[in-house]
C-alpha positions in Angstrom: -104.3 70.9 -63.9 -103.6 74.7 -63.2 -101.7 75.0 -66.4 -104.7 74.0 -68.5 -107.2 75.8 -66.5 -108.7 72.9 -64.6 -109.1 74.4 -61.8 -111.8 72.5 -60.0 -109.3 69.3 -60.8 -106.6 71.3 -59.3 -108.4 71.9 -56.2 -109.5 68.6 -55.6 -106.1 67.0 -56.3 -104.9 69.7 -53.6 -107.3 68.9 -51.4 -106.9 65.1 -51.1 -102.8 65.6 -50.9 -103.6 67.4 -47.5 -106.1 64.7 -46.4 -103.7 62.0 -46.3 -102.5 61.6 -42.9 -99.0 61.8 -41.8 -96.8 58.6 -41.6 -95.1 57.6 -38.3 -92.1 59.7 -38.2 -92.3 62.3 -40.8 -93.5 65.6 -39.7 -96.8 67.0 -40.8 -94.7 69.9 -43.1 -92.3 67.3 -44.5 -95.2 65.0 -45.7 -97.2 67.4 -46.8 -94.1 69.3 -48.7 -95.2 72.3 -47.0 -97.1 75.2 -48.7 -97.1 73.4 -51.8 -100.5 71.9 -51.5 -101.8 75.1 -50.2 -100.9 77.1 -52.7 -102.6 75.2 -55.6 -105.8 75.0 -53.2 -105.9 78.9 -52.9 -105.2 79.7 -56.3 -107.6 77.1 -57.8 -110.3 78.0 -55.1 -109.7 81.7 -55.6 -110.5 81.4 -59.4 -113.6 79.1 -58.7 -115.1 82.1 -56.7 -114.6 80.4 -53.7 -112.3 82.9 -52.1 -113.5 82.6 -48.4 -112.0 79.1 -48.6 -109.3 80.3 -50.6 -108.0 82.9 -48.2 -107.5 80.5 -45.3 -105.3 78.2 -47.6 -103.2 81.5 -48.5 -102.9 82.3 -45.3 -101.5 78.9 -44.3 -99.1 79.4 -47.2 -98.2 83.0 -45.7 -97.6 81.7 -42.5 -95.3 78.7 -43.7 -93.2 81.0 -46.4 -94.0 84.6 -45.2 -91.3 85.9 -47.7 -92.1 84.4 -50.6 -92.5 87.0 -53.1 -95.8 85.4 -54.5 -97.7 85.4 -51.6 -96.4 88.8 -50.7 -98.1 89.7 -54.3 -101.1 87.9 -54.1 -101.9 89.3 -50.6 -103.6 92.1 -52.8 -106.1 89.6 -54.1 -107.6 89.1 -50.4 -108.0 92.7 -49.2 -111.5 93.9 -48.8 
């Protein structure tokens, strides 16, 4: 969806993946594939103009993968 500029579809897909409750025996980070769904969600929400919502998911990405160079670069998008 992101590759085709379908930001609302990408945001819906990522939000749906995060809403699936964790299965027994699998930790939440494993279940939700780490920062992946949050990264899709913050990028899509950012381009949809929903900056405050995007920032919350961006912060989750930074917390889960603080050394990721993409998140370091995207931090400038959320500075005020």
